[in-house]
C-alpha positions in Angstrom: 0.0 0.0 0.0 1.2 3.5 -0.7 2.1 5.7 2.2 -0.3 8.7 2.3 2.5 10.8 3.7 4.4 10.3 0.5 1.4 11.7 -1.5 0.9 14.6 0.9 4.6 15.5 0.6 4.3 15.6 -3.2 6.7 12.7 -3.7 4.2 10.4 -5.4 3.8 9.2 -9.0 0.4 9.0 -10.7 0.5 5.3 -10.2 0.9 5.8 -6.4 -2.0 8.2 -6.4 -4.3 5.7 -8.2 -3.2 2.9 -5.9 -4.0 5.0 -2.8 -7.3 6.5 -4.0 -8.7 3.3 -5.3 -6.9 1.0 -2.8 -5.4 -1.1 -5.6 -2.5 -3.5 -5.7 0.3 -3.5 -8.2 -1.3 -6.6 -9.7 -4.6 -4.8 -10.2 -2.8 -1.9 -11.8 -1.1 -4.3 -14.1 -4.4 -5.7 -15.2 -5.8 -2.2 -15.8 -2.8 -1.3 -17.9 -3.1 -4.6 -19.9 -6.8 -3.8 -20.6 -5.9 -0.3 -21.7 -3.2 -1.6 -24.0 -5.0 -4.6 -25.5 -8.6 -3.7 -25.2 -11.5 -5.9 -23.9 -10.3 -9.3 -22.6 -11.7 -12.2 -20.7 -10.3 -13.4 -17.4 -9.3 -16.6 -19.2 -7.3 -14.6 -21.7 -5.4 -12.7 -19.0 -4.6 -15.5 -16.6 -1.9 -17.2 -18.7 -0.3 -13.9 -19.8 -0.1 -12.7 -16.2 0.9 -16.2 -15.0 -1.9 -16.2 -12.4 -4.8 -18.5 -11.6 -8.0 -17.5 -13.4 -9.8 -16.9 -10.1 -7.1 -14.5 -8.9 -7.4 -12.5 -12.2 -11.2 -12.6 -11.9 -11.1 -11.2 -8.3 -8.8 -8.4 -9.5 -11.1 -7.6 -12.4 -14.1 -7.5 -10.0 -12.1 -5.0 -7.9 -11.5 -2.8 -11.0 -15.1 -3.0 -11.9 -16.3 -2.1 -8.4 -13.8 0.8 -8.4 -15.2 2.1 -11.6 -11.9 1.7 -13.5 -13.2 -1.1 -15.7 -16.5 -2.4 -16.9 -17.9 -5.9 -17.7 -19.8 -6.8 -20.8 -21.7 -10.0 -21.1 -21.5 -11.8 -24.4 -23.8 -14.6 -25.5 -22.5 -17.8 -27.0 -24.6 -19.0 -30.0 -24.8 -22.6 -28.8 -25.9 -21.4 -25.4 -24.2 -19.9 -22.4 -22.3 -16.6 -22.0 -19.0 -15.1 -21.0 -17.8 -11.8 -19.6 -15.4 -9.4 -21.3 -13.7 -6.7 -19.3 -12.5 -3.3 -20.6 -10.8 -0.4 -18.9 -12.0 3.1 -18.7 -9.8 5.3 -20.9 -6.7 6.9 -19.3 -8.2 10.3 -20.2 -11.3 9.4 -18.2 -9.1 8.3 -15.3 -7.1 11.5 -15.4 -10.4 13.5 -15.4 -11.5 11.6 -12.3 -8.1 12.1 -10.6 -8.2 15.8 -11.3 -11.7 16.1 -9.9 -10.7 14.2 -6.8 -7.6 16.4 -6.3 -9.7 19.5 -6.8 -12.3 18.3 -4.2 -9.5 17.4 -1.8 -7.9 20.8 -2.2 -11.2 22.6 -1.7 -11.9 20.6 1.5 -8.5 21.3 2.9 -8.9 25.1 2.2 -12.3 25.0 3.9 -10.8 23.2 6.9 -8.0 25.7 7.1 -10.4 28.7 6.8 -12.6 27.2 9.5 -9.6 26.5 11.8 -10.0 28.0 15.3 -7.4 27.5 18.0 -9.8 28.5 20.7 
């Protein structure tokens, strides 16, 4: 996990900020990057490439979906059944969200400082 002090001190990378704000692991970030680079993929497609068990990849994908950094699309198989394909939100969308979060944080800090009373 990223040390919040590192972020507050201004010594963090964008990756550190994403990990901290969304509470992601390096593995989950790697999956996000893979989805951005290669486009929509199934957990079965990612597992061998990342050298992880399918269930481990699936859990990480679920975390990305619940964080809003990826979405899941259900595809139907002609002979019956279905499967899920996962895609990442665009890096531009992520940047927009990060800017919004930083702006909100900055505004909250300024309000807290303005309301500060030692008495």
